[in-house]
C-alpha positions in Angstrom: 0.2 -0.1 0.2 1.2 3.6 -0.9 1.3 6.3 1.6 -0.1 8.4 -1.4 -3.3 6.5 -1.5 -4.2 7.0 2.2 -3.9 10.7 1.4 -6.1 10.6 -1.8 -8.1 13.6 -0.3 -5.0 15.5 -0.2 -4.8 15.6 -3.8 -8.6 15.8 -4.7 -9.7 19.1 -4.5 -11.7 19.0 -1.3 -13.1 21.8 0.4 -13.1 20.5 3.7 -10.0 18.5 5.1 -11.6 15.6 7.0 -8.3 13.6 8.0 -9.4 11.5 11.1 -6.6 9.8 12.9 -6.1 8.1 16.4 -5.0 10.2 19.2 -1.5 8.6 19.3 1.4 10.5 20.7 4.8 10.4 19.2 6.8 7.4 20.5 9.8 8.5 22.5 11.8 5.5 21.5 14.1 5.4 18.2 12.8 3.0 16.7 2.5 8.4 1.4 3.1 10.5 -6.8 -1.7 10.8 -6.4 -5.2 11.2 -6.7 -7.7 10.0 -9.2 -11.4 10.7 -10.1 -13.7 9.6 -12.7 -15.6 12.4 -14.6 -19.1 11.1 -15.9 -20.8 13.3 -18.5 -20.7 16.8 -17.9 -18.7 16.3 -14.8 -14.8 17.3 -14.1 -12.5 17.3 -11.6 -9.1 17.2 -12.0 -6.5 18.1 -9.1 -3.1 16.8 -9.5 0.1 17.1 -9.5 3.5 16.9 -8.3 5.9 17.8 -10.9 5.7 17.0 -14.8 7.9 16.5 -17.9 9.0 14.3 -21.0 10.3 11.0 -21.1 12.3 9.2 -23.6 10.7 5.8 -25.5 11.9 2.3 -24.3 10.6 0.0 -26.7 11.6 -3.3 -25.0 11.7 -4.8 -21.4 14.0 -3.4 -19.0 17.5 -5.0 -18.7 19.8 -4.7 -15.8 22.8 -2.3 -15.8 26.0 -2.2 -14.3 25.7 -0.1 -11.1 27.0 3.3 -11.2 27.7 4.9 -7.9 25.4 7.3 -6.2 26.5 10.4 -3.9 24.9 10.1 -0.6 22.9 12.8 0.7 24.8 15.1 3.0 22.8 17.0 6.0 22.1 20.3 4.4 23.5 23.5 6.2 19.7 24.9 6.2 18.4 21.8 8.0 18.0 21.5 11.8 21.2 20.5 13.6 18.7 18.1 15.8 17.4 14.8 15.0 13.9 16.3 15.3 12.2 19.5 16.3 8.9 19.7 18.2 6.4 22.6 17.5 4.0 23.0 20.4 0.6 24.2 19.7 -1.9 26.1 21.7 -4.7 23.9 23.3 -7.2 25.4 20.9 -5.1 24.5 17.9 -4.6 20.8 16.5 -1.6 19.6 14.6 -3.9 17.3 12.7 -5.0 19.8 10.0 -1.5 21.8 9.9 0.7 22.5 7.2 4.7 23.3 7.6 5.7 25.4 4.5 8.0 23.8 1.9 11.0 25.5 3.2 10.3 24.5 7.0 10.2 28.5 8.0 6.7 28.7 8.4 3.5 26.9 9.7 -0.2 27.2 9.0 -2.6 25.5 11.5 -6.4 25.7 12.2 -8.4 25.9 15.3 -9.9 22.8 16.6 -13.4 24.2 16.0 -12.4 25.6 12.5 -12.9 29.1 13.8 -9.9 30.3 12.5 -6.2 29.8 10.8 -3.1 31.3 11.9 0.1 31.6 10.0 3.1 31.3 12.3 7.0 32.2 11.9 9.1 29.3 13.2 11.8 30.9 15.4 15.0 28.8 15.5 16.9 31.4 17.5 16.3 30.2 21.0 18.1 28.4 23.4 16.5 25.1 22.9 17.0 23.9 19.1 14.6 21.0 19.3 12.0 23.2 20.6 11.6 26.2 18.2 9.2 29.2 19.2 6.1 30.0 16.9 5.7 33.8 16.3 2.1 34.6 15.0 2.3 36.4 11.8 -1.4 36.7 10.9 -4.7 35.1 11.1 -7.9 34.7 9.6 -11.5 33.7 11.0 -13.6 31.1 9.7 -15.1 28.5 9.6 -11.9 27.2 7.4 -12.1 24.6 5.0 -8.8 23.9 3.6 -5.2 25.0 3.2 -2.2 24.5 1.1 1.3 26.4 0.4 2.7 27.9 -2.5 5.8 25.9 -3.5 7.9 29.0 -2.9 6.6 29.1 0.7 5.4 32.8 0.1 1.9 32.3 0.9 -0.6 30.1 2.8 -3.9 29.8 0.9 -7.2 29.5 3.0 -10.6 28.5 2.1 -13.3 30.2 4.1 -16.7 29.1 4.4 -19.3 31.9 3.6 -22.4 30.0 3.4 -25.6 31.3 4.7 -26.8 29.7 7.9 -30.2 28.7 5.9 -31.5 29.1 2.4 -34.6 30.9 1.7 -36.5 27.7 1.4 -35.4 26.4 4.7 -33.1 23.5 3.1 -29.4 23.2 3.9 -27.6 26.1 2.1 -25.1 25.5 -0.8 -21.7 25.9 0.4 -20.1 28.9 -0.8 -16.1 29.4 0.0 -13.7 32.4 -0.4 -10.0 32.0 -0.8 -7.6 34.1 1.4 -3.8 34.4 0.9 -1.9 34.7 4.0 1.3 36.1 3.0 4.4 35.5 5.1 5.5 39.0 5.1 2.3 39.3 7.4 -0.2 40.7 4.5 -3.6 39.1 3.9 -4.8 39.3 0.2 -8.7 38.1 -0.5 -8.9 36.5 -4.0 -11.6 37.4 -6.4 -15.3 36.3 -5.2 -15.5 33.7 -8.0 -12.7 31.8 -6.7 -13.3 29.3 -4.0 -10.9 26.3 -4.2 -7.6 25.3 -4.7 -5.4 22.3 -4.9 -4.9 20.9 -1.5 -1.5 20.8 0.4 0.6 22.1 -2.7 -1.1 24.9 -5.0 1.2 23.7 -8.1 3.0 26.8 -9.1 3.6 27.4 -12.7 7.3 26.9 -13.7 7.8 30.7 -13.6 6.4 30.9 -10.6 3.6 33.7 -11.2 0.3 31.2 -11.8 -1.5 28.3 -9.9 -4.7 26.5 -10.9 -7.9 27.4 -9.1 -11.6 26.3 -8.9 -14.9 28.0 -8.6 -17.0 25.3 -7.7 -17.2 21.8 -6.2 -16.7 20.3 -9.9 -14.3 22.7 -11.6 -15.7 23.2 -15.1 -13.2 25.2 -16.5 -9.6 25.6 -16.1 -8.6 28.9 -14.4 -5.4 30.3 -12.8 -5.0 32.7 -10.2 -2.1 35.0 -10.2 0.7 34.5 -7.4 -0.2 37.9 -6.0 -3.8 36.7 -5.4 -5.4 39.3 -7.0 -5.7 38.4 -11.1 -7.9 35.5 -12.1 -7.2 34.0 -15.7 -9.6 31.5 -17.7 -7.1 29.5 -19.8 -9.8 26.7 -20.7 -13.7 27.8 -20.6 -16.6 25.2 -19.8 -16.7 22.8 -22.5 -20.1 22.9 -24.5 -19.8 19.2 -25.7 -20.6 17.6 -22.5 -17.1 16.7 -21.5 -15.4 17.8 -18.3 -12.1 19.6 -17.8 -9.5 20.0 -15.1 -6.2 21.1 -14.6 -3.4 18.3 -14.5 -0.1 19.8 -14.4 2.9 21.6 -16.0 5.1 20.7 -18.9 9.0 21.1 -19.2 8.2 24.2 -21.5 5.6 25.7 -19.0 2.7 24.8 -21.0 -0.6 24.0 -19.1 -1.6 20.2 -19.4 -5.4 19.7 -18.8 -7.6 16.7 -19.3 -10.9 16.5 -21.2 -13.2 13.5 -20.4 -16.0 12.2 -21.9 -18.1 9.0 -20.9 -16.0 6.6 -23.0 -12.4 8.5 -23.8 -10.2 11.1 -22.7 -7.3 13.2 -23.6 -4.6 15.5 -22.3 -4.5 18.7 -23.8 -1.3 21.1 -23.4 -2.1 25.1 -23.9 -0.4 28.0 -23.6 -1.4 31.1 -21.5 -3.8 32.3 -23.8 -5.3 28.8 -24.5 -4.2 28.1 -27.6 -3.7 24.1 -28.2 0.0 23.0 -28.8 -0.6 19.5 -28.8 -2.9 16.5 -27.4 -2.4 13.1 -26.5 -5.5 10.6 -26.3 -5.8 7.7 -23.4 -5.4 4.4 -24.6 -9.0 3.8 -26.1 -9.2 0.4 -24.0 -8.9 2.6 -20.8 -12.1 4.5 -21.3 -13.1 7.7 -20.1 -10.2 7.9 -17.3 -8.5 10.7 -15.4 -5.2 11.4 -15.9 -2.8 11.4 -12.8 0.7 12.3 -12.4 2.3 9.4 -10.5 6.0 10.6 -10.5 8.1 13.0 -12.7 11.6 14.4 -13.1 12.7 17.3 -11.4 12.9 19.3 -14.5 9.4 17.8 -15.9 11.4 16.1 -18.6 9.4 13.1 -18.2 6.4 12.2 -16.4 4.4 8.7 -15.3 0.7 8.9 -15.8 -1.8 6.6 -13.7 -5.3 6.4 -15.6 -7.7 6.7 -12.6 -11.4 5.1 -12.7 -12.8 6.5 -9.4 -11.7 8.1 -6.0 -9.1 6.0 -4.4 -6.5 3.8 -6.1 -8.3 2.0 -8.9 -6.1 2.5 -12.0 -6.7 1.2 -15.4 -3.0 1.2 -16.3 0.2 3.4 -16.2 1.9 5.1 -19.1 5.3 7.6 -19.4 4.4 10.7 -20.9 7.4 11.7 -23.3 7.3 14.4 -25.8 3.8 14.2 -26.1 3.6 10.7 -26.7 2.5 7.8 -24.4 4.8 4.7 -23.7 4.5 1.3 -22.0 6.3 0.5 -18.9 8.6 -2.3 -18.5 6.5 -5.3 -16.8 8.6 -5.4 -13.5 7.9 -1.8 -13.1 4.3 -1.5 -13.7 3.9 -4.5 -11.4 5.7 -2.3 -8.9 2.8 0.2 -8.7 1.2 -1.3 -5.5 4.0 0.5 -3.4 4.3 3.6 -5.5 6.3 5.1 -7.9 9.1 8.0 -6.9 12.0 9.8 -8.3 15.8 9.8 -7.5 18.3 11.6 -9.6 15.7 12.0 -12.4 15.1 8.5 -12.7 11.9 6.4 -11.7 12.2 4.7 -8.3 10.4 1.7 -7.2 10.3 -1.5 -5.0 10.7 -4.6 -6.4 8.8 -7.7 -5.4 11.8 -8.9 -3.3 11.8 -5.8 -1.6 14.6 -4.4 -3.1 14.7 -0.6 -4.0 15.5 -0.2 -7.8 15.6 2.7 -10.3 14.4 2.9 -14.0 16.6 4.9 -16.4 14.0 6.3 -18.5 17.1 7.3 -21.3 18.8 4.0 -21.2 16.1 1.6 -20.6 17.6 -0.3 -17.8 16.9 -1.3 -14.3 19.9 -0.8 -11.4 19.2 -2.5 -8.1 20.0 -0.1 -5.0 21.7 -1.2 -1.6 18.4 -0.6 0.3 15.6 -3.3 1.0 12.3 -1.9 2.1 10.1 -4.4 4.3 12.4 -7.5 3.8 10.7 -9.6 6.5 7.1 -7.9 6.0 4.3 -9.4 4.3 1.6 -7.3 5.6 1.1 -3.6 7.0 3.6 -2.0 4.6 3.3 1.4 3.4 5.7 3.6 1.5 6.0 7.2 2.2 8.6 8.7 -0.3 12.2 9.5 -1.4 13.7 12.6 0.0 16.9 12.9 -1.7 18.7 9.8 -1.3 16.8 8.9 1.7 13.6 6.8 2.1 10.8 6.6 4.3 8.2 3.8 5.0 6.4 2.2 7.8 5.7 -1.4 8.8 2.7 -1.7 10.8 3.1 0.9 13.7 6.9 1.3 13.1 8.3 3.9 10.9 11.7 3.6 9.2 14.1 5.8 7.1 16.8 4.2 5.1 19.8 5.5 3.0 19.0 4.3 -0.7 22.9 4.2 -1.7 24.2 2.4 1.3 21.4 0.3 2.5 21.5 1.5 6.1 18.3 2.1 7.8 16.8 3.2 11.2 13.6 3.4 13.2 11.8 6.8 12.5 9.5 7.7 15.7 6.3 8.6 13.4 2.9 8.7 14.6 0.5 5.9 13.5 -0.8 6.1 11.0 1.6 8.8 9.5 0.3 12.0 8.1 3.3 13.6 7.0 4.8 16.1 4.1 8.0 16.0 2.6 9.8 19.2 3.0 13.0 20.7 1.6 16.4 19.7 2.5 15.5 16.1 3.4 13.0 17.1 6.3 9.9 15.3 7.1 6.9 17.2 9.1 4.6 14.7 11.1 1.6 15.9 12.2 0.1 15.2 15.8 -2.8 16.2 17.6 -1.2 18.8 19.8 2.3 19.4 18.0 4.2 18.9 14.9 7.5 17.0 14.5 9.9 17.9 12.2 12.8 15.5 11.4 15.9 16.0 9.8 16.4 12.9 8.1 20.2 12.5 7.7 20.8 12.8 11.4 18.6 9.5 11.8 20.9 7.7 9.4 24.4 7.3 10.1 
C-alpha cells in the first residue's frame, strides 16, 4: 500500500479536510506521486500534480545495468542540527490539520473548531534547538475549509466558508467559500469572489512561479489560474459545450499547461499556452475508456512524467504509461507491477520497490534498471506502506513502526512516526509529522549515520 493512497483526499480538491486519525502521541523510542477521479458526463474534476515533464522512449523490457555509484545525501546546512524538532501548539489549535511550509520556516494551523487559521513563523534563534518558538504573523477567522502552500513558501492559501446559515426555502444552503492568501510577510490578500478552491497541500505553481490553478465550484467546469499575488484570475480553458469535463493536471517542461478532457468513453490530455491556444493533444489508450489523468511521479525538470489512469476516487487505476515528448509509452512489466507501493523519483530516474523488497531505479533514457542497496520491508508480509524518497533517503512504515533508509548504503533506522503517519515531505530532506497537539519536524540525515 502506498502512503499516497491513504492521503488521496489531499490530492483531490476537497473543500473540507476531514483527516481523522487516532490520538496517538509521538513515541519516544528511536525505533505516502496521487489522486484520481472519474468524470462522468458533464462533470470534471482534476487536481493533480506533483511535478511533470517528458520521458524518452523504451521499446523493450528493462534490462539490468551495471551499477554506477550514487552520492549520499549530505545533511544540508539549512536543516536543523538536531534529529527532530517539536512545534508545540496552543490548546485550541490542532496539528492534525496543520501544514508546515515547504522550506520549513513557517506553519499554518487551524483551530480545533475550525473557527480560525493562523500563520506562524518558526523561530529557531532560541536556546532550545529542538523546541523552536512560534511567532504569529497573521490569522483569518472562519469557518476554515482547507489550506495549501505555494511551493515557494511565500503564502498560505486558506478557504473560508461564507455560506448562509439557511436557504430561503429552509433547506441546507449550498456551500460557498472564498480564498484568502496569508502572505509570509504578514499581509492578507483576498482572492476575487468567483474563486472558491485550490489544490490541497501544494498549490502547483507554474514553472515561472507566477500562476497556480484554482476552481470556482465543486466540479471545476473550466480551467482557471490565479496570480501569485492573489489579485488576478485568468480563464485558460472555458467550460466545454460538448458534454465533456475539463480539469487541470500539471505543467510541462516548457511551461505549457496540461489539462484533461474527459467524456464517458474516452479522455485526452491537452497542452495549451497562457492564452489557451492548443499546442498538442494526447489521447488516453482507448481500452481505458473515460479515465482521469494522474501524475504519479516525474523528473525534477519535468522532462518525463508517469501517468496513472484513474477510474474513480481512490487507487483504482486502469493502467500506467510514460508521457514522453507528447507521446505515451508503456512501462516495462516489472516496473508496472510495482505500482502497489508507489512510484518515486531519484536523480531524475523512476524509483520503485521490486517484489523482493529491493529498491530499484528505471533509467528512462537507457531503458535499464538498477538494483540499489536498500531493502524495504524485507521480513514484512503485511502492513507495509511507503511514504517517499527525500533525496537519497527513503521513508516507509511497517505496521506501527516507521523507518528511514539510505538508498545508497542500505543503512536504515527506526523513525518515531505517529501511527498512521500524516506527513509532508519538506525541502532539505526534512519530514513533517502532524500530531494532535504538536508537529514533529525530522531532520532525516541525522537518523541515518
